[in-house]
C-alpha positions in Angstrom: 239.7 186.3 -41.1 237.0 185.9 -43.8 239.6 184.1 -46.0 240.3 181.7 -43.1 236.6 181.0 -42.6 236.2 180.3 -46.4 239.3 178.0 -46.3 237.9 176.0 -43.3 234.5 175.6 -44.9 236.1 174.5 -48.2 238.2 171.9 -46.4 235.2 170.6 -44.6 233.3 170.3 -47.8 236.2 168.7 -49.6 236.6 166.1 -46.8 233.0 165.2 -46.9 233.1 164.9 -50.7 236.2 162.7 -50.7 234.6 160.5 -48.0 231.9 159.6 -50.3 234.4 157.8 -52.5 236.4 156.1 -49.8 235.6 152.5 -50.1 232.1 150.9 -50.4 229.4 152.3 -48.1 226.9 149.6 -47.3 223.4 150.3 -48.6 221.7 148.2 -46.0 222.9 146.3 -42.9 221.2 143.4 -41.3 220.1 145.3 -38.2 218.2 147.8 -40.4 216.7 145.1 -42.8 213.0 145.2 -42.0 211.2 142.1 -43.3 207.4 142.3 -43.0 206.8 138.7 -42.3 206.7 136.6 -39.2 209.8 134.5 -40.1 212.5 134.9 -42.8 216.0 133.7 -43.6 218.7 134.3 -46.3 221.2 131.6 -47.1 224.3 131.3 -49.3 223.4 128.2 -51.3 227.0 127.1 -51.8 228.2 127.1 -48.2 224.9 127.1 -46.1 226.1 130.2 -44.4 223.2 132.3 -43.0 223.4 135.9 -44.1 220.2 137.2 -42.3 217.5 135.6 -40.1 214.4 136.7 -38.4 212.5 134.3 -36.1 214.0 131.5 -38.2 213.6 128.7 -35.7 209.9 128.9 -34.9 207.7 126.2 -36.5 204.9 127.6 -38.7 202.6 126.0 -41.3 204.5 126.1 -44.7 201.3 125.4 -46.8 202.4 124.1 -50.3 206.1 124.7 -49.5 205.6 121.2 -48.0 205.8 120.0 -51.6 209.6 120.6 -51.7 209.9 117.4 -49.7 207.6 115.6 -52.1 209.6 116.9 -55.0 212.8 115.7 -53.3 211.5 112.2 -52.9 210.1 112.0 -56.4 213.4 113.1 -57.9 215.3 110.7 -55.6 213.1 107.9 -56.8 213.9 108.8 -60.4 217.6 109.0 -59.8 217.5 105.6 -58.1 215.5 104.2 -61.1 212.5 103.2 -59.0 210.5 105.2 -61.5 211.2 107.2 -64.6 209.9 110.4 -66.2 207.8 108.3 -68.6 206.3 105.9 -65.9 202.6 106.3 -66.0 199.9 106.0 -63.3 196.2 106.4 -62.9 194.4 108.9 -60.7 193.0 107.2 -57.6 189.6 108.1 -56.2 191.2 110.1 -53.4 193.4 112.1 -55.7 190.4 112.6 -58.1 188.2 114.0 -55.2 190.9 116.6 -54.6 191.1 117.4 -58.3 187.3 117.8 -58.5 187.2 120.2 -55.5 187.5 123.8 -56.9 188.5 125.1 -53.5 191.9 123.5 -53.9 194.5 124.6 -56.5 194.0 122.1 -59.3 194.1 121.4 -63.0 191.2 119.0 -63.2 192.9 115.6 -63.5 190.8 112.9 -65.1 190.4 109.2 -64.1 189.9 108.0 -67.7 193.6 108.3 -68.7 197.1 107.5 -67.5 199.5 110.4 -66.6 203.2 110.3 -66.9 205.4 111.2 -63.9 206.7 114.2 -66.0 203.1 115.5 -66.5 202.2 115.2 -62.8 205.5 116.7 -61.7 205.0 119.7 -63.9 201.5 120.1 -62.4 203.0 119.9 -58.9 206.0 122.1 -59.4 204.6 124.8 -61.7 201.0 125.3 -60.5 201.2 123.5 -57.1 198.5 121.0 -58.0 197.4 119.0 -55.0 195.9 116.0 -56.9 199.0 115.6 -58.9 201.1 115.7 -55.7 198.9 113.0 -54.1 199.1 110.8 -57.3 202.9 110.9 -57.3 203.0 110.1 -53.5 200.8 107.1 -54.0 202.9 106.0 -57.0 206.2 106.0 -55.1 204.9 104.6 -51.7 201.6 102.9 -52.5 199.7 105.3 -50.2 200.1 108.9 -49.0 200.3 107.5 -45.5 203.4 105.6 -46.2 204.8 108.5 -48.2 204.4 110.7 -45.2 206.5 108.3 -43.2 209.2 108.6 -45.9 208.9 112.4 -45.8 209.6 112.6 -42.1 212.4 110.0 -42.3 214.1 111.9 -45.1 213.7 115.1 -43.1 215.7 113.5 -40.2 218.2 112.2 -42.7 218.8 115.7 -44.2 219.3 117.3 -40.8 216.0 119.2 -40.5 215.3 120.0 -36.9 212.0 121.9 -36.5 209.5 120.1 -38.7 206.6 117.7 -39.0 204.9 116.5 -42.1 201.4 115.1 -42.0 200.6 115.0 -45.7 202.3 115.4 -49.1 200.6 118.6 -50.2 200.6 121.2 -47.4 196.9 121.3 -47.1 195.5 121.0 -43.5 194.4 117.5 -42.6 191.0 118.8 -41.7 190.4 119.8 -45.2 191.1 116.3 -46.5 188.1 114.9 -44.6 188.3 111.1 -44.1 191.2 110.9 -46.5 193.8 112.4 -44.1 196.9 110.0 -44.0 196.6 107.2 -41.6 198.7 107.6 -38.4 198.5 111.4 -38.5 196.3 113.9 -36.5 192.9 114.4 -38.3 193.2 118.1 -37.3 197.0 118.3 -37.9 199.0 120.6 -40.1 202.4 120.5 -41.6 205.0 122.5 -39.6 208.5 123.7 -40.4 210.8 126.5 -39.4 212.3 128.9 -41.9 215.7 127.5 -41.1 214.7 123.9 -41.9 212.8 125.1 -45.0 215.9 126.7 -46.2 217.9 123.5 -45.5 215.4 121.4 -47.4 215.7 123.9 -50.3 219.5 123.7 -50.1 219.4 119.9 -50.4 216.8 120.0 -53.1 218.8 122.4 -55.3 222.2 120.9 -54.6 221.2 117.2 -54.8 218.6 117.5 -57.6 219.4 120.7 -59.6 217.0 119.6 -62.3 214.2 120.9 -60.0 215.1 124.4 -61.3 214.1 123.4 -64.8 210.5 123.0 -63.5 210.4 125.8 -60.9 211.7 128.4 -63.6 209.1 127.3 -66.2 206.7 130.2 -66.6 204.1 128.4 -68.7 203.3 124.9 -69.8 200.2 122.9 -70.5 198.5 119.7 -69.5 195.5 118.1 -71.2 195.3 121.2 -73.4 194.9 123.4 -70.3 197.6 126.1 -69.5 199.9 125.7 -66.5 201.0 129.1 -65.3 203.6 129.4 -62.6 202.5 130.9 -59.2 205.9 132.7 -58.8 205.5 136.3 -59.8 209.3 136.9 -59.5 210.1 135.0 -62.6 210.9 137.0 -65.8 207.3 137.2 -67.0 206.4 139.1 -70.1 203.7 140.8 -68.2 203.8 144.3 -66.9 201.6 143.4 -63.9 204.5 141.3 -62.5 207.3 143.7 -63.3 207.3 145.1 -59.8 208.1 141.7 -58.3 210.8 140.6 -60.7 214.3 140.2 -59.4 217.2 139.4 -61.6 218.2 135.7 -61.4 215.2 134.3 -59.8 214.5 130.8 -61.0 212.5 129.2 -58.1 211.4 127.7 -55.9 208.0 127.2 -54.1 205.0 129.2 -53.1 202.6 128.4 -50.4 199.3 129.7 -49.0 196.6 128.5 -46.6 194.4 130.5 -44.2 196.6 129.3 -41.3 199.9 129.6 -43.0 199.4 133.0 -44.5 201.5 133.7 -47.6 204.8 131.8 -47.8 207.6 131.6 -50.4 210.9 129.8 -50.7 212.8 131.7 -53.3 216.2 131.2 -55.0 218.2 133.3 -57.4 221.6 133.1 -59.0 223.9 135.9 -60.3 227.4 135.5 -61.6 227.4 131.9 -60.4 226.5 132.8 -56.8 223.2 131.4 -55.6 221.1 132.6 -52.7 218.1 130.9 -50.9 215.4 132.8 -49.1 212.4 131.8 -47.1 209.6 134.1 -46.1 206.7 132.7 -43.9 203.4 134.3 -42.9 203.5 137.4 -45.1 200.3 139.4 -45.4 199.4 139.0 -49.0 200.1 137.2 -52.3 202.4 140.0 -53.5 204.0 140.9 -50.2 205.8 137.5 -49.9 207.6 138.4 -53.2 208.3 142.0 -52.1 209.9 140.7 -48.8 211.9 138.2 -50.8 213.1 140.9 -53.1 214.5 142.8 -50.0 216.4 139.7 -48.9 217.8 139.0 -52.4 218.8 142.5 -53.1 220.4 142.8 -49.7 222.4 139.6 -50.3 223.5 140.4 -53.8 224.2 144.2 -53.1 226.0 143.8 -49.8 227.9 140.5 -50.2 230.7 139.4 -52.7 232.4 136.1 -53.1 235.9 136.5 -51.8 238.8 134.1 -51.8 240.0 134.7 -48.2 242.8 132.1 -48.1 244.4 130.6 -51.2 245.4 126.9 -51.7 248.9 126.4 -50.2 248.4 129.2 -47.6 250.4 128.8 -44.4 249.4 130.4 -41.1 252.0 132.7 -39.6 253.9 131.0 -36.8 252.3 127.6 -37.8 254.1 127.0 -41.1 255.5 123.8 -39.7 254.8 121.1 -37.1 257.4 119.1 -35.2 257.9 115.5 -36.2 258.6 112.4 -34.0 260.7 109.4 -35.1 261.6 111.1 -38.5 264.7 111.9 -40.4 263.5 115.5 -40.2 262.5 117.3 -37.1 259.6 119.2 -38.6 257.4 119.3 -41.8 255.6 122.1 -43.5 251.8 122.2 -43.5 249.5 124.2 -45.8 245.9 124.4 -47.0 245.0 121.8 -49.5 242.4 124.1 -51.2 241.3 127.7 -51.1 238.8 129.0 -48.7 236.1 131.4 -50.0 233.1 133.0 -48.5 230.3 135.3 -49.4 231.6 138.3 -47.6 229.8 141.6 -46.6 231.5 144.7 -47.8 234.1 145.9 -45.3 234.4 142.6 -43.5 237.2 141.1 -45.4 239.5 141.3 -42.5 237.0 139.7 -40.1 238.0 136.2 -40.9 240.8 134.0 -39.5 242.0 130.4 -39.6 242.1 127.9 -36.8 244.0 124.6 -37.1 242.4 121.4 -35.8 244.9 118.6 -35.8 244.1 114.9 -36.3 244.8 113.5 -32.9 245.2 110.0 -34.3 248.4 111.1 -36.1 250.0 112.8 -33.1 252.2 111.4 -30.4 251.5 112.3 -26.8 253.8 115.3 -27.1 251.8 116.7 -30.0 254.3 115.8 -32.7 253.4 114.1 -36.0 254.7 110.6 -36.2 256.9 109.7 -39.2 256.7 108.3 -41.8 254.8 111.2 -43.5 253.8 111.5 -47.1 253.7 114.7 -49.0 250.0 115.9 -49.3 249.0 113.7 -46.3 246.0 115.1 -44.5 247.0 115.9 -40.9 244.1 118.0 -39.8 241.7 120.7 -40.9 241.8 124.5 -41.3 238.6 126.1 -40.0 237.4 129.4 -41.3 236.5 131.6 -38.3 234.2 134.7 -38.7 234.8 137.4 -36.0 232.4 140.0 -37.3 229.3 141.4 -35.5 226.5 139.5 -37.4 227.1 135.8 -37.1 223.9 133.9 -37.9 225.7 130.5 -38.2 225.1 127.9 -40.8 222.0 125.8 -41.8 224.1 122.7 -41.8 224.1 121.4 -38.2 227.5 119.6 -38.6 229.3 122.6 -40.1 229.5 125.7 -38.0 232.5 126.8 -40.0 233.8 126.2 -43.5 236.9 124.0 -43.5 239.6 122.5 -45.9 242.1 119.8 -45.3 245.5 120.7 -43.8 248.2 118.8 -45.6 251.9 118.3 -45.4 254.3 119.9 -48.0 257.0 117.2 -48.1 257.8 113.7 -47.3 259.4 112.7 -44.0 261.0 109.2 -43.8 261.0 107.3 -40.6 264.5 107.1 -38.9 266.2 103.7 -38.9 266.3 101.6 -35.7 269.8 102.7 -34.8 269.0 106.4 -35.0 265.7 105.9 -33.2 267.7 103.9 -30.4 270.2 106.8 -30.2 267.4 109.3 -30.0 265.7 107.3 -27.2 268.9 107.1 -25.2 269.5 110.8 -25.7 266.0 111.6 -24.5 266.4 109.3 -21.5 269.6 111.1 -20.3 268.3 114.5 -21.2 265.2 113.8 -19.0 267.5 112.2 -16.3 269.8 115.3 -16.3 266.8 117.6 -16.0 265.5 115.7 -13.0 268.9 115.8 -11.3 269.3 119.5 -11.9 265.8 120.1 -10.5 266.6 118.0 -7.4 269.9 119.8 -6.7 268.4 123.2 -7.3 265.7 122.2 -4.7 268.4 121.6 -2.1 269.3 125.3 -2.2 
């Protein structure tokens, strides 16, 4: 009896021990991820898929994260050759009044010299200088008021939903005194949701990747004065910041005002996979980085890029589609490209495909109409996630990833004689079916 008990205990222990090595046990799940901020989001920067969200659709003041839109418009103006990095500009009275106010973040711009776009952009991107931001806005649009109109128009164009820009810097309009942009509320504040801030960061990084050269710069200088990045998550050679550093962080934008609290739009890349985070209304300067670290570690630790369906994949029972008016009665269809996703451990089987056919290429009976060329797009294959934590995608026009669905071979159109024979055959087949149905009805 004693031997039996020992055997049972040993088997239980062995089963538990082996269980520790069966597959990957998630360190954290989305339900238990506790982010100490009013709003937060985690996004796959390649697909726009949302990996985690907390109150991501409420509009909050973003403070200097507003400057991401200013950065976008300046980089766009450079890419369109409206200005260049070496274009120079003077500092207006308005911008100088901001530079001279020690209550604003600033580097003390002077009015007795011209500054290049690069110098001002570094001041804006590295140390979040407000006067440099206003000077750039005035350079591109003649006035900050007109620049704000461009900011809101670009927001609409990029698909931002919950947002309103009232100035280029992220300061409250009331702090600007009589200089607040014309056409905006004198007591107004910039507003944006974490979802829209992440979407803005997504476009900024993907459309103008050079922004990361500036956001990852730890130290520079202007007029002999040091510019030190406000992002403590970068790889500083400073033990005071070691607790905040996360591998791969190279941006993107901090923000703080009394009404906004402490905000941060972060981004990091590891092994070619980039994530975007937004944390809004955190409690302290350091806590926004600590909460961002939670999001990034969760994303990189729990998710892996996986090729779910390879190029040329054919869905079971839908390897072919019927063809009308062709020399062949059917044609093969396959994925034109592979479909990959950033997949949480254990969810590799929670994805499926759904075919969406191009209705313009189908006859009324649902058949493809010949002639058909090999590799011709005849629809799309949509990637469907069927797991428990579906947060959607920040891109409003893309609920699911998709690739083209293409034909595997050519199908020539039948000649007129065969088409006529086919039409006659269809006619008599339909007539025969009608007669049979009628006769059957008599009995």
